[in-house]
C-alpha positions in Angstrom: 85.7 160.1 216.6 82.9 162.3 215.3 81.0 160.5 212.8 81.3 162.8 209.8 84.8 162.0 209.9 84.1 158.5 208.5 82.4 159.8 205.6 85.4 161.7 205.0 87.7 158.5 205.0 85.4 157.6 201.5 86.9 160.8 200.4 90.0 159.0 200.0 88.8 156.7 197.3 88.8 158.8 194.3 92.5 160.4 195.2 93.7 156.5 195.3 91.9 156.0 191.9 94.1 159.2 190.7 97.2 158.0 191.7 96.8 154.4 190.2 95.8 156.1 186.7 99.0 157.9 186.8 100.8 154.9 187.4 99.2 152.6 184.7 99.7 155.7 182.3 103.4 155.9 183.2 103.6 152.3 182.5 102.0 152.7 179.3 104.0 155.4 177.9 107.3 153.9 179.0 106.1 150.5 177.1 105.1 152.4 174.0 108.1 154.9 173.9 110.5 151.9 175.2 112.7 153.9 177.6 112.3 156.5 180.7 111.3 159.8 180.1 110.6 163.0 182.0 107.1 162.8 181.2 106.8 158.8 182.7 108.6 160.0 185.8 106.0 163.0 186.6 103.5 160.7 186.1 104.8 158.6 188.6 105.9 161.0 190.6 102.2 162.5 191.4 101.1 158.9 191.7 103.1 158.9 194.5 101.4 162.2 195.8 98.2 160.8 195.3 98.7 157.3 196.8 101.2 158.3 199.5 101.2 161.9 200.3 98.0 163.5 200.2 95.9 160.7 202.0 98.9 160.5 204.6 98.8 164.2 205.1 94.7 163.8 205.4 95.0 161.1 207.9 97.7 162.9 210.2 95.2 166.0 210.0 92.2 164.0 210.9 94.0 162.0 214.1 95.9 164.9 215.1 92.7 167.0 215.6 90.3 164.2 216.8 93.4 162.7 219.9 94.6 166.2 220.3 98.0 165.6 219.6 100.5 168.4 218.9 98.3 171.2 221.1 100.5 174.0 220.0 99.8 173.3 216.2 96.1 173.3 216.7 95.3 176.3 214.6 97.6 175.2 211.7 96.3 171.7 211.4 92.6 173.0 211.6 93.8 175.3 208.7 95.1 171.9 206.9 92.0 170.1 208.1 89.6 172.5 206.5 91.7 172.5 203.0 92.1 168.7 203.0 88.2 168.7 203.1 87.7 171.6 200.3 90.4 168.9 198.5 88.6 166.0 198.7 85.3 167.4 199.1 84.9 170.0 195.9 88.0 168.5 194.4 86.7 165.1 193.6 85.3 167.0 190.3 88.7 167.9 189.1 90.2 164.2 190.2 87.4 163.0 188.0 88.5 165.1 184.9 92.1 163.9 186.0 90.7 160.1 185.8 88.9 160.7 182.5 92.2 162.6 180.8 94.4 159.9 182.0 92.2 157.2 180.8 91.2 158.6 177.4 95.0 159.2 176.7 95.6 155.4 177.3 92.8 154.5 174.9 94.2 157.0 172.2 97.4 155.1 172.2 95.8 152.1 172.0 92.9 152.6 169.9 89.4 151.7 170.1 86.1 152.8 171.4 86.0 155.2 174.6 82.3 153.3 176.1 84.0 151.1 178.3 87.3 152.6 179.3 86.9 156.1 179.4 83.0 156.9 180.0 82.0 154.0 182.1 84.2 155.5 185.1 83.3 158.7 184.3 79.6 158.4 184.9 80.5 155.4 187.9 82.9 158.1 189.4 80.6 160.8 188.8 77.4 159.1 190.4 79.9 158.2 193.4 81.0 161.8 194.0 77.7 163.2 193.6 75.8 161.2 196.0 78.8 161.2 198.5 79.3 164.7 198.6 75.8 166.3 197.7 73.6 163.7 199.5 72.5 166.5 201.7 72.7 169.6 199.7 70.1 172.1 199.0 69.0 172.8 195.7 69.0 169.2 194.4 72.7 169.8 193.9 73.5 166.5 193.8 71.2 165.4 190.5 72.5 168.9 189.1 75.9 167.2 189.6 75.0 164.1 188.3 73.4 165.6 185.4 76.5 167.3 184.3 78.4 164.5 184.2 75.6 162.5 182.1 75.3 165.7 180.0 79.1 165.9 178.9 79.3 162.4 178.3 76.5 162.7 175.8 77.7 166.0 174.2 81.4 164.4 173.4 79.9 161.3 172.6 77.4 163.1 170.3 79.9 165.3 168.6 82.3 161.9 168.1 85.2 163.1 170.5 88.3 161.6 169.4 90.1 160.1 172.6 93.5 162.4 172.0 90.8 165.4 172.2 88.8 164.1 175.1 92.1 164.0 177.0 93.2 167.5 176.6 89.4 168.7 177.1 89.5 167.0 180.3 92.9 168.1 181.5 92.1 171.9 180.5 88.6 171.2 182.8 90.6 169.7 185.6 92.8 172.5 185.6 90.1 175.2 185.4 87.9 173.5 188.4 91.3 172.7 190.4 92.1 176.3 190.1 88.3 177.6 190.6 88.4 175.7 193.9 91.4 177.0 195.3 90.5 180.7 194.4 86.8 179.8 195.9 88.7 178.1 199.3 91.0 181.4 199.8 87.5 183.5 199.8 86.1 181.0 202.1 88.8 181.1 204.3 89.2 184.5 204.6 85.5 185.4 206.0 85.1 182.3 208.0 
């Protein structure tokens, strides 16, 4: 197996955290509402998608390509592999936004400060993905990425955004980045 594949395994950390956050948020909502709802079931379903399905597909494509399994499906596997890398490579940003939105939602329900439960994980995950993904990127993109996380944290902290509004802001950011990522992937896949 080629060396860059081992770095790709590190990309799985963020989706696993997203899945756990969905489970924790579903549990908190169930406790708050006192009953099962469509919202909690949807969150648990997303949790299973991020914890089990996505990593399984990612690992399946890597091992199938590297060990030359399924030779008749090689083109499809390469396409799935490219999308998987794009999903984790560029997708780490929107996934961190989802994590932050879910943590802010739970903080809004509990009440209290956003610093430890929301901003600290946001900045740590921002530093992690900036370093992991953009370590050798041109134009100092690693630092641009990290400064985005610091600036967005500082701006929201300065204007005193409430946890419930913070949850909505980061959910909108996650959707916008996810859509932009997929449009970019379709464009790049068409010209490559």
